LUMVOMAR-431212 format. One record per residue: y, x, z of N, C-alpha, C, CB in turn. Coordinates in steps of 0.2 Angstrom, whole numbers. Atoms other than C-alpha are relative to their C-alpha. Glycine has a CB too. Layout:
BEGIN
<rec <Y; X; Z>; <Y; X; Z>; <Y; X; Z>; <Y; X; Z>>;
...
This chain:
BEGIN
<rec <4; 2; 6>; <737; 335; 444>; <-3; -7; 2>; <-5; 5; -2>>;
<rec <3; 6; -2>; <731; 317; 443>; <-8; 0; -1>; <2; -5; -5>>;
<rec <7; 0; 0>; <713; 313; 447>; <-2; -5; -6>; <-3; -2; 6>>;
<rec <3; 4; 5>; <702; 305; 433>; <0; -7; 3>; <-7; 2; -2>>;
<rec <0; 7; -1>; <704; 286; 433>; <-7; -3; 0>; <4; -4; -4>>;
<rec <7; 3; 0>; <689; 274; 436>; <-2; -2; -7>; <0; -5; 5>>;
<rec <3; 2; 7>; <678; 270; 421>; <3; -7; -1>; <-7; 0; 0>>;
<rec <-2; 7; 2>; <685; 255; 411>; <-4; -3; -5>; <7; 1; -2>>;
<rec <4; 3; 5>; <671; 252; 399>; <4; 2; -7>; <0; -8; 1>>;
<rec <-2; -2; 6>; <676; 251; 381>; <7; -4; -2>; <-5; -2; -5>>;
<rec <-6; 4; 1>; <692; 240; 383>; <6; 5; -2>; <2; -4; 6>>;
<rec <-5; -4; 2>; <707; 248; 374>; <6; -2; 5>; <2; 0; -7>>;
<rec <-6; 3; -5>; <718; 243; 390>; <4; 6; 2>; <-4; -3; 6>>;
<rec <-4; -6; -3>; <727; 256; 401>; <-3; 6; -2>; <0; -1; 7>>;
<rec <2; -7; 1>; <726; 274; 396>; <-3; 3; 6>; <6; 4; -3>>;
<rec <3; -5; -5>; <715; 286; 405>; <5; 5; 3>; <-7; 3; -2>>;
<rec <-5; -5; -1>; <729; 298; 404>; <6; 0; -4>; <-4; 8; 0>>;
<rec <-7; 0; 4>; <747; 298; 398>; <4; 5; 4>; <3; -7; 0>>;
<rec <-5; -5; -3>; <758; 313; 401>; <4; 4; -5>; <-4; 5; 4>>;
<rec <-4; -4; 4>; <772; 322; 393>; <-2; 8; 1>; <8; 0; 1>>;
<rec <2; -7; 0>; <769; 341; 389>; <5; 4; -3>; <-7; 1; -2>>;
<rec <-4; -5; 3>; <778; 357; 385>; <-5; 6; 0>; <7; 2; 3>>;
<rec <4; -6; 0>; <771; 375; 382>; <-3; 1; 6>; <5; 6; -2>>;
<rec <3; -2; -6>; <769; 378; 400>; <-6; -5; 3>; <5; 1; 5>>;
<rec <5; 5; -2>; <758; 362; 402>; <-7; 1; -3>; <3; -6; -1>>;
<rec <6; 0; 4>; <745; 367; 389>; <-7; 2; 4>; <0; 5; -5>>;
<rec <6; -1; -4>; <732; 375; 402>; <-2; -6; 4>; <1; 6; 4>>;
<rec <2; 6; -4>; <733; 360; 413>; <-2; -6; -4>; <6; -2; 4>>;
<rec <2; 5; 5>; <732; 348; 398>; <-7; 1; -2>; <5; 0; -6>>;
<rec <7; -2; 2>; <716; 357; 392>; <-5; -2; 6>; <-1; 7; -2>>;
<rec <4; 2; -5>; <709; 355; 409>; <-1; -7; 1>; <2; 4; 7>>;
<rec <0; 7; -1>; <713; 337; 411>; <-4; -4; -5>; <7; -3; 0>>;
<rec <3; 3; 5>; <707; 332; 394>; <-8; 1; 1>; <2; 3; -7>>;
<rec <7; -1; -1>; <690; 341; 398>; <-3; -4; 6>; <0; 8; 2>>;
<rec <2; 4; -6>; <689; 332; 415>; <-1; -7; -2>; <5; 0; 6>>;
<rec <1; 7; 2>; <692; 315; 407>; <-5; -1; -5>; <7; -3; -2>>;
<rec <5; 0; 5>; <681; 318; 392>; <-7; 0; 4>; <0; 5; -5>>;
<rec <6; 0; -3>; <667; 323; 404>; <-2; -6; 4>; <0; 6; 5>>;
<rec <1; 6; -4>; <669; 308; 415>; <-2; -6; -4>; <7; -2; 4>>;
<rec <1; 5; 5>; <669; 297; 400>; <-7; 1; -4>; <5; -1; -5>>;
<rec <7; -1; 3>; <652; 304; 395>; <0; 4; -7>; <-3; -6; -1>>;
<rec <0; -4; 6>; <657; 316; 380>; <-4; 6; 2>; <7; 1; -2>>;
<rec <4; -5; -2>; <643; 329; 381>; <3; 7; -3>; <-7; -1; -1>>;
<rec <-1; -7; 3>; <644; 348; 377>; <-4; 0; -6>; <0; 6; 5>>;
<rec <-6; -4; 2>; <647; 355; 364>; <6; -4; -2>; <-1; 6; -5>>;
<rec <-5; 5; 3>; <657; 340; 358>; <6; 0; 4>; <-3; -7; -1>>;
<rec <-6; 0; -5>; <668; 340; 374>; <4; 6; -1>; <-3; -1; 7>>;
<rec <-4; -6; 1>; <673; 358; 371>; <4; 0; -7>; <-4; 6; 0>>;
<rec <-3; 1; 6>; <677; 354; 353>; <6; -4; 0>; <-5; -2; -6>>;
<rec <-5; 5; 0>; <687; 339; 357>; <6; 4; 4>; <-2; -6; 4>>;
<rec <-6; -3; -3>; <698; 350; 369>; <3; 5; -4>; <-3; 4; 7>>;
<rec <-3; -4; 5>; <700; 363; 356>; <5; -3; -5>; <-5; 4; -4>>;
<rec <-4; 4; 5>; <706; 350; 343>; <6; -3; 4>; <-4; -6; -2>>;
<rec <-6; 3; -3>; <718; 342; 356>; <5; 6; 1>; <-2; -3; 7>>;
<rec <-4; -5; -1>; <725; 359; 360>; <3; 2; -6>; <-4; 6; 3>>;
<rec <-3; -2; 6>; <728; 363; 342>; <5; -4; -2>; <-6; 1; -5>>;
<rec <-5; 5; 2>; <737; 347; 339>; <6; 1; 5>; <-3; -7; 0>>;
<rec <-5; -1; -5>; <747; 349; 355>; <4; 6; -1>; <-2; 0; 7>>;
<rec <-4; -6; 1>; <752; 367; 351>; <4; -1; -7>; <-5; 5; -2>>;
<rec <-4; 1; 5>; <758; 361; 334>; <6; -4; 1>; <-4; -4; -6>>;
<rec <-6; 4; -2>; <769; 348; 342>; <5; 4; 3>; <-2; -6; 5>>;
<rec <-4; -5; -4>; <776; 362; 353>; <4; 4; -5>; <-3; 4; 5>>;
<rec <-3; -5; 4>; <779; 374; 339>; <4; -3; -6>; <-6; 4; -3>>;
<rec <-3; 3; 6>; <785; 362; 325>; <4; -6; 1>; <-5; -1; -5>>;
<rec <-3; 6; -1>; <792; 347; 333>; <4; -1; 7>; <-5; -6; 0>>;
<rec <-5; 0; -6>; <805; 351; 347>; <-3; 2; 7>; <2; -7; 0>>;
<rec <2; -3; -6>; <795; 360; 360>; <-5; -4; 5>; <5; 1; 4>>;
<rec <5; 4; -4>; <783; 346; 367>; <-1; -7; -3>; <3; -1; 6>>;
<rec <2; 6; 2>; <776; 329; 366>; <-3; -4; 5>; <-5; 0; -6>>;
<rec <4; 5; -5>; <766; 315; 375>; <-7; -1; -3>; <4; -7; 0>>;
<rec <8; 1; 1>; <747; 314; 376>; <-2; -6; 3>; <-4; 7; 2>>;
<rec <3; 6; -2>; <738; 298; 378>; <-7; 0; -1>; <4; -7; -2>>;
<rec <7; 0; 1>; <720; 298; 381>; <-3; -7; 2>; <-4; 6; 4>>;
<rec <3; 6; -2>; <709; 282; 381>; <-7; -1; -3>; <5; -6; -3>>;
<rec <7; 1; 3>; <692; 275; 378>; <1; -7; -3>; <-5; 0; 6>>;
<rec <0; 7; 4>; <690; 261; 365>; <-5; 0; -5>; <7; -1; -4>>;
<rec <5; 1; 5>; <676; 254; 355>; <-5; 6; -1>; <3; -1; -7>>;
<rec <6; -5; 0>; <663; 268; 360>; <3; 7; -2>; <-5; -2; -5>>;
<rec <-3; -6; 2>; <676; 282; 356>; <4; 2; 5>; <3; -1; -7>>;
<rec <-6; -3; -4>; <687; 294; 366>; <5; 1; -5>; <-3; 6; 4>>;
<rec <-6; -1; 4>; <704; 293; 358>; <5; 4; 3>; <3; -7; -3>>;
<rec <-6; -3; -2>; <718; 305; 360>; <6; -1; -5>; <-1; 8; 1>>;
<rec <-5; 1; 4>; <735; 301; 353>; <6; 5; 3>; <3; -7; 0>>;
<rec <-5; -4; -2>; <748; 315; 353>; <6; -1; -4>; <-2; 8; -2>>;
<rec <-6; 2; 3>; <766; 310; 349>; <5; 5; 1>; <2; -7; 3>>;
<rec <-6; -5; -1>; <781; 321; 346>; <6; -3; -4>; <-2; 7; -3>>;
<rec <-6; 3; 3>; <799; 318; 341>; <2; 4; -6>; <5; -1; 5>>;
<rec <-1; -4; 6>; <798; 330; 326>; <2; -4; -6>; <-5; 5; -1>>;
<rec <-2; 3; 6>; <803; 326; 308>; <-5; -3; -4>; <3; 5; -4>>;
<rec <6; 4; 3>; <786; 320; 303>; <-3; 5; -5>; <2; -6; -3>>;
<rec <4; -3; 5>; <773; 326; 291>; <-6; -4; -2>; <-3; 7; 2>>;
<rec <6; 4; 3>; <758; 319; 281>; <-6; 5; 0>; <2; -3; -7>>;
<rec <6; -3; 1>; <740; 324; 279>; <0; 6; -5>; <-6; -4; -1>>;
<rec <0; -5; 5>; <745; 335; 264>; <1; 7; 3>; <6; -2; -4>>;
<rec <-1; -6; -2>; <749; 349; 275>; <-7; 3; 3>; <5; 0; 6>>;
<rec <6; -3; -2>; <731; 351; 280>; <-4; 3; -6>; <-5; -6; 3>>;
<rec <4; -4; 6>; <722; 364; 269>; <-7; -3; -1>; <0; 7; 1>>;
<rec <6; 3; 1>; <707; 357; 260>; <-6; 5; 1>; <0; -2; -7>>;
<rec <5; -6; -1>; <698; 374; 262>; <2; 4; 6>; <-1; 4; -6>>;
<rec <-2; -4; -5>; <698; 386; 276>; <6; 5; -1>; <-6; 5; 2>>;
<rec <-6; -5; 1>; <715; 395; 278>; <-2; 7; 1>; <6; -3; 4>>;
<rec <2; -7; -1>; <714; 413; 276>; <3; 3; 7>; <2; 4; -6>>;
<rec <-2; -3; -6>; <717; 424; 291>; <7; 3; 0>; <-4; 6; 3>>;
<rec <-7; -3; 1>; <733; 432; 284>; <4; -5; -4>; <-1; 6; -5>>;
<rec <-3; 6; 4>; <738; 415; 276>; <6; -2; 5>; <-4; -5; -2>>;
<rec <-5; 2; -5>; <755; 410; 284>; <2; -7; -2>; <6; 4; -1>>;
<rec <-2; 7; 1>; <755; 392; 277>; <-2; -4; 6>; <-4; -2; -6>>;
<rec <1; 5; -6>; <755; 377; 289>; <-7; -3; -1>; <5; -5; -1>>;
<rec <6; 4; 0>; <740; 367; 294>; <-6; 3; 3>; <-1; -2; -7>>;
<rec <6; -3; -3>; <728; 379; 303>; <-2; -5; 5>; <2; 7; 2>>;
<rec <3; 4; -6>; <727; 369; 319>; <-2; -7; -2>; <6; -1; 5>>;
<rec <2; 7; 2>; <726; 352; 310>; <-6; 1; -4>; <5; -3; -5>>;
<rec <6; -1; 4>; <713; 359; 298>; <-6; 1; 5>; <0; 7; -4>>;
<rec <5; 0; -6>; <702; 364; 314>; <-1; -7; 3>; <2; 5; 5>>;
<rec <1; 7; -3>; <705; 347; 322>; <-3; -5; -5>; <7; -3; 2>>;
<rec <3; 5; 5>; <700; 338; 306>; <-8; 2; 0>; <3; 1; -7>>;
<rec <7; -2; 1>; <684; 348; 305>; <-5; -2; 7>; <-1; 7; 0>>;
<rec <4; 0; -6>; <678; 346; 323>; <1; -7; 4>; <2; 5; 5>>;
<rec <0; 6; -2>; <683; 328; 327>; <-3; -5; -5>; <8; -2; 2>>;
<rec <4; 5; 5>; <675; 312; 320>; <6; -3; -4>; <-3; -5; 4>>;
<rec <-5; 4; 4>; <692; 305; 314>; <7; 3; 2>; <0; -7; 1>>;
<rec <-7; -2; -2>; <710; 311; 313>; <5; -4; -5>; <1; 8; -1>>;
<rec <-5; 3; 4>; <725; 301; 307>; <7; 2; 2>; <-1; -8; 1>>;
<rec <-7; -2; -1>; <743; 305; 306>; <5; -6; -2>; <2; 6; -4>>;
<rec <-5; 5; 1>; <757; 292; 307>; <7; 2; 2>; <-2; -7; 3>>;
<rec <-7; -2; -1>; <776; 295; 306>; <4; -5; -1>; <1; 7; -4>>;
<rec <-5; 4; 1>; <791; 285; 308>; <6; 3; 2>; <-1; -7; 3>>;
<rec <-6; -3; -2>; <809; 287; 313>; <0; 2; 8>; <5; -6; 0>>;
<rec <1; -3; -7>; <803; 290; 331>; <-4; 6; 1>; <-3; -6; 5>>;
<rec <4; -6; 0>; <792; 305; 327>; <-7; -1; -3>; <-1; 2; 7>>;
<rec <7; 0; 2>; <774; 308; 323>; <-5; -1; 5>; <-1; 7; -4>>;
<rec <6; 1; -5>; <758; 303; 331>; <-6; 2; -4>; <-1; -7; 2>>;
<rec <7; -2; 2>; <741; 312; 328>; <-5; -3; 4>; <0; 8; -1>>;
<rec <6; 3; -4>; <726; 302; 333>; <-6; 4; -1>; <0; -8; -1>>;
<rec <6; -3; 1>; <710; 311; 336>; <-6; -4; 4>; <0; 7; 3>>;
<rec <6; 4; -3>; <693; 302; 340>; <-6; 4; 0>; <0; -7; -3>>;
<rec <7; -2; 0>; <676; 307; 345>; <-4; -6; 3>; <-1; 6; 5>>;
<rec <5; 5; -2>; <661; 295; 346>; <-3; 2; 7>; <-5; -1; -5>>;
<rec <3; -2; -7>; <654; 294; 364>; <-8; -3; -1>; <3; -4; 6>>;
<rec <7; 2; 0>; <635; 293; 366>; <-1; -7; 3>; <-5; 5; 4>>;
<rec <1; 6; -3>; <628; 276; 369>; <-4; 0; 7>; <-5; -4; -5>>;
């Protein structure tokens, strides 16, 4: 498991973390995201919420886009950013329910709905190479 990199300020230069993942990597991925978020100064409970959001999006990539993806974590412009890229067929924000999905509801978008609620910003971009979901959380000054 890689150790957290040294602090790089707010330059969107080299990623803090860049790693491919599959189902078996999720526990390690959650731990790494938590470690890096802590090192970058994201306090609780926001840090825990960020880990939950990243886990939800990574799980979606595993379940709906070929079994895995790549996670990139970086600090830029006073934010902690996580980009999760997969090679799936793509989707748009339309799959995110506007209201809380019901417990027995089998429609798509539960993980994305949660991630949208608890992060400061979530964007989805898709092209012929797959889909990238970007999650951001403001860091304290």
